[in-house]
N, C-alpha and C positions, 0 to 999 in steps of 0.2 A: 302662467304668471311670469315666467322667465323668458318669454319670447322676445326677440329684438323689438325695440321701440323706435318707431319712425320719429325723428326729431325735426319739427318744422324749423326752418332757418330763421324765421321771424320771431320765434318765441324765446325769450331769454331764460337762462337758468334761474331758479329761485335762490334767494339768499337766506331766507329765514323760515323756520317752521314753528308754529305754536302747537305744542303737544298738550292737549287737554287730558291729563291723565285720569281725572275723575271729576264728577260733578258733586261729589260729597264735599260739604263745607260746613264748619261750625257757625259761620255767620249767615245772616239773612238779608244782606244789603238790598234795599229796594230798587237800586239802579243796576243790579247784577246783569251782566251781558250774556249769561247763559240762557238757553232757550226755556220757554215756558214748560215744555215737556222734557225733563232732564233724563239722562241715561242712568239707569239703576246700576248698583254695584255688580249685580249678576251679569250685566251685559258688557262690562269693561274688558278691554283687551288684556290678555295675560302678559306676564313679564317677557317671555320669549318673543312674542309678536312685537312688543314695543322695541326690543333690542334689534330685531330685524328692520323695523322702520327706520331707526336711527342709522343703521349701517347703510341702508338704501339712500337715506338723506345725504350722508357724506359722499356717496358715489355720485349723487345727482348734482353736487356742487354747493349744497347748503352749508352755510358757515355758522349761523346762530340757531340754537335750540332754546325756545322759551318753554320751560316746564311750568304748566299752569293747571287750573281746574275751573271750578271748585278749589279745594285746598289740596295741592299736590302732596303735602306732608301726610295726608290721609293714606297714601300708598305706602305699604310696608317695604316695597321694593325700590323706594326712591334712591337710596344710596347705590344700589346695583345699577339702576338706570343711569345715574350720573357717572359712575365709573366706566360704563360702556361707552357713553358719549365721549368722555375724555380719551378713551382708548382709540376711537376711530377719528379723533381730531376735531370734534365739534365743540364750540364755545357754548357753555350752558349758563342760562339765566333762570334762577328760581323765582317765580312770581307767587308771592305768598301773603296770607293774612297774618302770618306769624304764629297762629294758634296751632299747636302740635310740634313746634320747633323748640326742643329743649336745648340747653347748652351742649349736652353730650351729642345730640343729633347734628347740631351745627358743626361740631368737631369732626364727626364721621363724614359729613358732606365735604368738608375741607380736605380730608385725607383722600376722598374719592375723586377729587379734582374739580369740584364745582367752581365756576369762575365768578359769579355775580349773584347778588340777591336784590330782589325788587319787592319792597314791603309796602302794603297798602295802609293808609290811614284814612279815617272817616271825618275827622275834624281836629282842630287844635285844642278843643276843650273836652275833657274826659266825659262829662255827662252826655253831651250831645254826640260825641263819637260812639259811645256805647249804645245810645238809642238808635242811631243810624245803622250800626252793625247788627242790632238785635241781639247783642251779646254783652252781658254785664261783665265788666272787668277787661274788655278787649283793649281799651286804650292803654291801661297799665301794662298789659301783657306785651303789647307792641313795643313799648319802651324797653322792656327787658330783652326782647328779641333783637332790637336794634343794637343794644349794647353788646350782646353775644356775637352778633354778626360782624360788627366793626372790630371787636376784640380779636376775632379769628382772622382778621386781615382781609375780609371780603370788601370789594367796592359795594356801596349801598346806594340804591335808588329808592326814593319814596314816591309812591303814587298817591295823588290827592284828587278825588273826583268831586267836582264842584256842582252844587245844586242849591235849591232854595234855603235849605237849613244851614248851610255853611258859607254861602256866597259872600257874606260880609267879612269872613275871616280867611279869604283866599291868601292874602298876604301873610297872615299869621301861620298858615300851614306851610308856606315856604320857609319861614323862620324856624318853625318846629323841625322841618327836615334838616336844616343846618344844625340845630341843637342835637339831633339824633345822630349826627356824623355822616349824613348823606353827602355824596359828591354830585348827585343829580337828583332833580325832582321833576316829576311829570304832573303838571297841573292840567287836568282834562275836564272840560265841562261835559256834563252828562249827554249821551246820545240816546235818543228816545225810540228804542225798539226793545223787544224782549220784556224783561221785568220793568225796565225803565218806562216803556210805553204804558204798561199797566199803571204805573205810579206817576205818570206825567204831571197830573194836576198837583200832586204833592211835591214835585221836584223842580218844576220849571220856575226859575226866578223872573221877576219883572225885568224888562229891558234895561232900565236905568241901573238896577243893581248889578246886572251882568256886565254892563259897560264899565261901571266903577271897578269891578273886580278885574276885568281885563286890563284897565289902565294901571291898577295897582301892581299887578304881576309884571307887566312890562317895565314899570319903573324899577321894580326889584331886580329884574334881569340885568339892568345897567348897574345898579347899586352893588350887587353881589358878583359881578363879573370876576372870574378868577377864584371865587370861593365855592360857588355851586353852579352847575349848568341847569338852567330852567327851560324845560320843554313845555310849550304852552299850546294846548289844543283849544281853540276858541269855540264859543257856543254856536252850534249850527243854526239854531232858530233865530239868532240875532245877527247872522252873518250877511254879507253882501254877495259874496261868491261862495260856492261850496268847496269843500276840501277834495283833493284827489284821494278818495277813500282807498286805503291800503296801497297807495301809490298807483292806483289803477287796477282794475279787476284782473286777477291772475297774472300779474306782472312781476311780483317780487316775493310774495309769501304764500303759504298755505297753512291750513289748520287741520289737525286730526282730532276728532271727537273721542270721548272715552270709549265709545262703541266701535270706532274705526272708520267712520265716514270721513271723507276728505273734502274740505270746503275751501273755496277761494277767500272767504272771510268768516269771522266767527258768527255772523248773523245771517249767512246766506240761506239757511234753511227756512227763513221767513218768506222766501220767494217761492211760490208754488210752481210746480211743473218742471223744476230742475232735477236732473238725474245725478245723484251723488254716488260715486263709486266708493267701495270699501277696501281697506288694506287687507282684509281677510281674503279677498278674491283677486286683487290687482296690485301690481308693483307700483311704488310711489312715482317713478318716472313715467309710467304709462298713464297714470291719473293726471299728472301735471301737464303732459303734452297733448293727450288725446281725449280725456273724459268730457262728456257733454257739458257738465256744469262749468268746467273751466273754459270751455270754448264760448259759452253763451254771451258774455259781455267783454271778451278779450279784444283789445284794439278799439277801433272806432266805427267799423262798418255797421254795427247794430244800431247806431244812434238815430234818433228821430230829430226833427227840428224842435227848437232852435239850436240844439247841440251840434247837429251834423255840419252846419255852416259857421259855427262859432270859432273865432280864432283861439279860444281857450280850450278847445276840445282835447288837445294833447297836453294840457296843463292840469286840468281837474277831471278829465275823462267823464264829464257829465255829472260828477259828484257821486253820491252814495246810491247804489242800486236798491239797497234794502230800504232806505229812506224814501226813495221814489215809490217803491211798492207800498210801503206803509201809508203814504199820504195821498197817492193817486190811484192805486190799484193796478198800476202797470210799471214794472221795473225798468222799462225802456225809456220812460219819460225823463225829462230834465229834473234833476233834484230840486224840489220845491223851495229849498232854502235860497237858491240862486234868484236874484232880483229879476233876471231875464226869463225865468221859467213862467210859462202860462199858468202854473199852479201856485205861484208864490203867495197869492192871497190866502191860500189855505193855511200857510204857516202864520201869516199875520193874524188870522182869525183865531188860531189855536193859542197864540201868545196872549191875545186880548182876553180870551175866555178863561184860560187856565190860570192866569195871574190876577184875575179880577177880585177873587175872594181874599179878605185880609188874613184868614186862617187857612192853612193848607189842610187837606184831608189826611186821615191816618194812612200810614204805609201799609201796603200788602207785602209782607216779608217773604223772601225767597226761601223756601224750605224743601228739601228733597224728601219725598215720601219713602219711608222705609219699607223694604220688601218683607212681608210677613214670613215668619219662620214656618217651615213645612210642618204639617200636622203628622204626628207619629202614628 
């Protein structure tokens, strides 16, 4: 694992790492980005392995570590992990539901050197927020956590995922973020793979409602300039061109799953046939530069038409490979959300079909199956 790594001159160093410390989470959000088959607690990396990964990340040139899950506060070693990241010079961002973060634990994380907290909200209204989260009292708890976080001096970002149940209150969620003391809010329309694909008919808003939400958030960006930074991820299924997903495949960031698999993006395991290396057997640098999954769609040589000859091919890199896989059956195809894709009619058909019903179907909540206790 410590053999010299050949560094291709055309491959940039990564700048960020998403550390999915656990898939355990008290919430059951129907749009959760975690895979359908989640890693059990018994398969999670131990503390020392995570510390080694973060040391290797610093050596690789990574700057930002995003501590995520599931709910990262479910890990008893979270404070130790944060302290080690600070020791090796990594900026740490805790991505949390807030559940499991007491005022005392927030203080411990502050002393350990945590740099930033990113708190999810499900709606601007308590009843709807709790229903979406699948957790009674979640909305009130998040308010308490936001107070503790800002009182401790942390910069706070609020995450707001937009979908059918809350699309009419996208602007209200921005205003709630300001009320909570956030300096940044990420308004992200749901992306439909993993649990969100399972719940697509319950989550996908009609085009007119999505467009109104986009216009409202953009207007608030100008209104609250200097008060809060608004990062706005527009709805894929209502877009004209696709996003450069992850800034392009294996160009800037990487993910480590709770069990140690290293992915170019958090949904990459939905693409069959890719070989993902594990940090238990390979060094992080070796995985970034030479592993098969990271080579698969890096650059532009893999592209089919119309992407191969498109002037935007190094702007959006063909869009999302996972979305192409989900909607066309081939991850090499042009992302069907692009109006130039030969598969764009499939997105149009989905939007028409899934938004036709007046009442959305019930959610399928995301729940981690508990591992049975061994029989004595």
